[in-house]
C-alpha positions as CSV (number, residue, x, y, z in Angstrom):
1,M,86.6,-16.8,-31.8
2,K,86.6,-15.1,-28.4
3,I,84.0,-12.6,-29.6
4,I,81.7,-15.4,-30.8
5,L,82.0,-17.3,-27.5
6,T,81.2,-14.1,-25.5
7,M,78.2,-13.5,-27.7
8,L,76.9,-17.0,-27.2
9,L,77.4,-16.8,-23.4
10,A,75.5,-13.5,-23.4
11,L,72.5,-15.3,-24.9
12,V,72.4,-18.1,-22.3
13,P,70.6,-16.2,-19.5
14,L,67.9,-15.1,-22.0
15,S,67.1,-18.5,-23.1
16,A,67.2,-20.0,-19.6
17,T,64.6,-17.5,-18.3
18,R,62.1,-18.1,-21.1
19,A,59.2,-20.3,-20.1
20,D,57.5,-22.7,-22.4
21,I,53.8,-21.9,-22.4
22,L,51.3,-24.4,-23.8
23,I,47.8,-23.2,-24.4
24,S,45.0,-25.8,-24.6
25,N,41.2,-25.8,-25.0
26,P,40.8,-22.1,-25.7
27,Y,37.2,-20.9,-26.3
28,I,35.1,-17.8,-26.0
29,R,31.5,-17.6,-24.8
30,A,28.7,-16.9,-27.3
31,T,26.6,-13.8,-26.7
32,P,23.0,-12.8,-27.3
33,P,22.7,-9.9,-29.7
34,V,22.2,-7.3,-27.0
35,V,25.1,-8.3,-24.7
36,P,28.3,-6.3,-25.4
37,N,30.8,-8.4,-23.4
38,S,32.0,-12.0,-23.3
39,A,34.7,-14.1,-21.6
40,A,37.5,-16.3,-22.8
41,F,38.7,-19.5,-21.2
42,M,41.6,-21.9,-21.6
43,R,44.4,-23.8,-19.8
44,L,47.8,-22.2,-19.6
45,S,50.7,-24.6,-18.9
46,N,54.2,-23.6,-18.1
47,T,56.7,-26.4,-18.8
48,G,59.7,-24.2,-18.0
49,N,61.7,-23.9,-14.9
50,A,60.8,-20.2,-14.1
51,P,57.4,-18.6,-13.5
52,V,55.9,-16.4,-16.2
53,F,53.0,-14.0,-16.1
54,L,50.2,-13.4,-18.6
55,T,50.3,-9.6,-18.9
56,S,47.6,-8.9,-21.5
57,A,45.3,-10.2,-24.1
58,N,44.1,-8.5,-27.2
59,T,41.5,-9.2,-29.8
60,S,40.3,-7.3,-32.9
61,A,36.8,-8.5,-32.0
62,A,36.4,-6.0,-29.1
63,K,37.7,-2.7,-27.8
64,N,39.2,-4.0,-24.6
65,S,40.3,-7.2,-22.9
66,E,41.3,-7.7,-19.2
67,I,42.4,-10.5,-17.0
68,H,39.8,-11.1,-14.3
69,A,39.2,-13.3,-11.2
70,H,36.2,-14.0,-9.1
71,E,36.3,-13.5,-5.4
72,N,33.8,-14.5,-2.7
73,T,33.3,-11.4,-0.5
74,D,30.9,-11.8,2.4
75,G,29.1,-14.6,0.5
76,V,28.8,-12.6,-2.7
77,M,30.8,-13.5,-5.8
78,K,32.5,-10.4,-7.3
79,M,34.6,-10.1,-10.4
80,H,37.8,-8.0,-10.3
81,L,40.7,-7.0,-12.6
82,I,44.1,-8.5,-12.0
83,E,47.1,-6.8,-13.6
84,K,49.0,-10.0,-14.4
85,L,48.4,-13.7,-13.9
86,E,51.2,-15.9,-12.7
87,I,51.8,-19.3,-14.3
88,P,54.2,-21.0,-11.9
89,A,57.1,-23.1,-13.2
90,R,56.1,-26.6,-14.2
91,S,52.4,-25.9,-13.5
92,A,49.2,-25.0,-15.1
93,V,46.5,-22.4,-14.6
94,H,42.9,-22.9,-15.7
95,L,40.8,-20.0,-17.0
96,E,37.2,-21.2,-16.5
97,P,33.7,-20.0,-15.9
98,G,33.3,-18.8,-12.3
99,G,37.1,-18.4,-11.9
100,L,40.0,-16.8,-13.6
101,H,39.1,-15.6,-17.2
102,L,39.8,-13.1,-19.8
103,M,37.0,-10.5,-19.9
104,I,36.2,-9.2,-23.4
105,F,34.5,-5.7,-23.4
106,D,32.6,-3.8,-26.1
107,L,32.3,-6.5,-28.7
108,K,32.2,-5.2,-32.3
109,Q,29.4,-7.8,-33.1
110,P,27.6,-10.6,-31.3
111,L,29.5,-13.8,-31.0
112,M,27.7,-16.7,-32.5
113,P,28.6,-20.4,-32.2
114,G,30.7,-21.6,-35.1
115,M,32.6,-18.3,-35.3
116,T,36.3,-18.1,-34.4
117,I,37.8,-15.1,-32.8
118,P,41.5,-14.0,-33.1
119,M,43.4,-13.3,-29.8
120,V,47.0,-12.6,-28.9
121,L,48.2,-13.4,-25.4
122,N,51.3,-11.5,-24.2
123,F,53.6,-12.9,-21.5
124,S,56.2,-11.4,-19.2
125,D,59.1,-13.3,-20.8
126,G,58.5,-11.3,-24.0
127,T,56.6,-14.0,-25.9
128,S,53.2,-13.7,-27.6
129,H,50.9,-16.4,-28.6
130,K,48.4,-15.9,-31.5
131,L,45.2,-18.0,-31.0
132,R,41.9,-18.5,-32.8
133,L,39.2,-19.2,-30.2
134,P,36.0,-21.0,-31.2
135,V,32.8,-19.4,-30.0
136,M,30.8,-21.8,-27.9
137,N,27.5,-21.8,-26.1
138,I,28.0,-22.0,-22.3
139,S,25.2,-22.2,-19.8
140,L,25.3,-19.7,-17.0
141,G,25.7,-22.5,-14.4
142,E,29.0,-23.7,-16.0
């Protein structure tokens, strides 16, 4: 009995540090036939009591995926890689055109509206979320 109680108590810190991530409105930008890259967008909500980080994203539709942000440098918008994206406890982060996003490099084929693209998001708490992102047309001004 003492061994079982000790084992249960050992698991408590692990479950207490796991965040509850909810992903809503995921989609990926359609591409013209000659464009090798795209971007994915969504809302990441952390309903847990501890912050969690998005550490990577993977898709079989492309060779590489990275977490990116836009930054205004001397009046010029520049995109740059970020190693991990914090989703604070009891908060949400929006990945959207012109802001934070997942950059998708070296697509294996053009992305056409109506397609769905598989993606796996990996988080610092050890969880992974498998998604199917619909491909959508997005104007450059959005």
